[in-house]
Structure formats: C-alpha cells, structure tokens
N, C-alpha and C positions, 0 to 999 in steps of 0.2 A: 784500829788502835784504841778507839773509845771503849769498845767492849772489853778489851784487854786491861785497860786502866780501871774500868768500873768494877771488874772482878778483884782487882788488887786493893782498891780502896775499901770494898766490902770486907776484905780480909785484914784491914787495919793499916795498910800502907798509905803514906801520904806522898804527894808529888815531891816534896822535899826529901823524904827518906828514900824514895826510889831514885832520885837524882844523885844523892850522896852514894848509895850502894852501887849504882850502875856507872857513875862517872859521866853521865849525860846531864847537861845543865837544865835547870828548871825552866829557863826561857825556851829552850829547844823543845822540851816536852810539851810546854804550853802552846807552842806554835803547831805542834801536831794536833793537839786537842782543840784549840780554840780557833785557829786559823786554817785548819785543814791541810797543813803542810805534810808532805810525805817524808818519813824518816829514811835515812840510809839503811841498808840491810845490817851493817855493822852496829849502828846505834840501836836499831830495833832489837837485835839479839842481845845487846848488852843490857837493855831493860828487861827483856823477856827472861834472861838468866836469873835476874833478881826476883822477877814476879813468880816464876816457877814454870813447871812442866806444861800446864794448860796454855800459857802464853807462848811458849816455844812451839807447841804444837799447832797454835792458831797461825803462826808465821809459816811453819812447814806446810800447813794445809793449803796455802796459796800456790805451792808448787805440786800439790797432789800427794803430799806425804803426811803421816801422822804416826802416833804411837811412840814418840821419842821418849826414851828413859836415859838417865845418866848411866855411863858405863859401869860405875860402882854399884848400881842397883840391879843390873841384869844378872840372871842366873848363869850366864855363860853361854857359849855357842851350842847350838843343838845340831851336832854332826849327823844325826839320823836323818834330819830332813834337809840339812844344808847341802850335803854332797849330792843326794839325788836330784835336788832342785837345780843345782848348778849344771849337772849333767843334761837334765832335760832342756834347760835354757841353751847349753852349748849345742845341742842337736838342733834347736831352732835356728841358731846362727849358721850352723853347717849347712843346713837345708837352704837357707836364704842366700848363701855364698857359693853354692855347689856349681853354679854356672860361671864362676870366676870373678864374681864381684856382686855388690848390692845394686839392685835396681829400685825403682820407685815402689814396686810391689812388696819386695822383701825387707826393705830398709826399716820400716816402722816396727815390724815384728823383732828384727835383729837388734834394733836399738833398744826396745823394751827388754828383751831377754838379757842384753849386756848390762842394762841398769839393775835388773834383779840380781844378776851375778855379783856385781860390785856391791850392792847393798848387803847381800848375804856374807860376803867375804871380808867386808870392811872391819867388822869387830875383831877378826883374828890377824888382820894385817898390821904392819908397823904404823900405818897412818891411823888406824883405829886405836892403837895404844898410845898415841901421842899425849902428852901431858899438857 
C-alpha cells in the first residue's frame, strides 16, 4: 500500500483528495499507512480506481495478474487469437477429463486452461459489458 500511495502523492494526490474521491476515510487510509492495517479488497480497489491503472495492477499482481486497462480504452477483442486460444485450452480440459473426471494430475492444467478461457471471453460477455 505504501508504494501505491507514494506514487500517488508524487503525482500530486493528497491523502485528503484520495479520501474524498474514493469514499474511504482519511483515518482508514492512515491506518493502512501508519499502523500497518490491511485494507479490504473493496476499499483497496476504491482507492486504486482513483489513483490509476498502476495501482490497480499492483493489486491484481497479488493474484498473478496484470496489464489491466479500462474497457473503454481497449481496442476491442482480438478474435484472431481469442478463438484459437480458447480451442487450445478446451483441448487441455478435454484431455484432462478424458478418463471421466479430473484427478490430481490433470486438475492444475485444466483449472489454468479454464481461467485463460474465462479471461479471454470476459470482454465479450454480458459480465464484461456491465456498467
């Protein structure tokens, strides 16, 4: 959290302005910075949305993701790579479940493939278009 706020204050944000824009109280933010308290994901994202893309990606990086961009800034789906990638991942899932279910050897690969499929298809789904 400290690094996220250091970048924000270097860009001209104050704790007060971040608090007002995010709806997270100054005392809560100070608790994170001065007392080492951990934010809830909801509050961390509220603050990150105010600070910007770098802050959002720093939170996403905790789960192994990055490169987030607002939907309105994306060029649109790349169907040329999306569809073949989904088919490749479906074949991984099919191979892992060919024996009638997932076992401890096939589950990690199938789970990773399913996550990639969801990530690829989310932008064109109704969930990805939610306002």
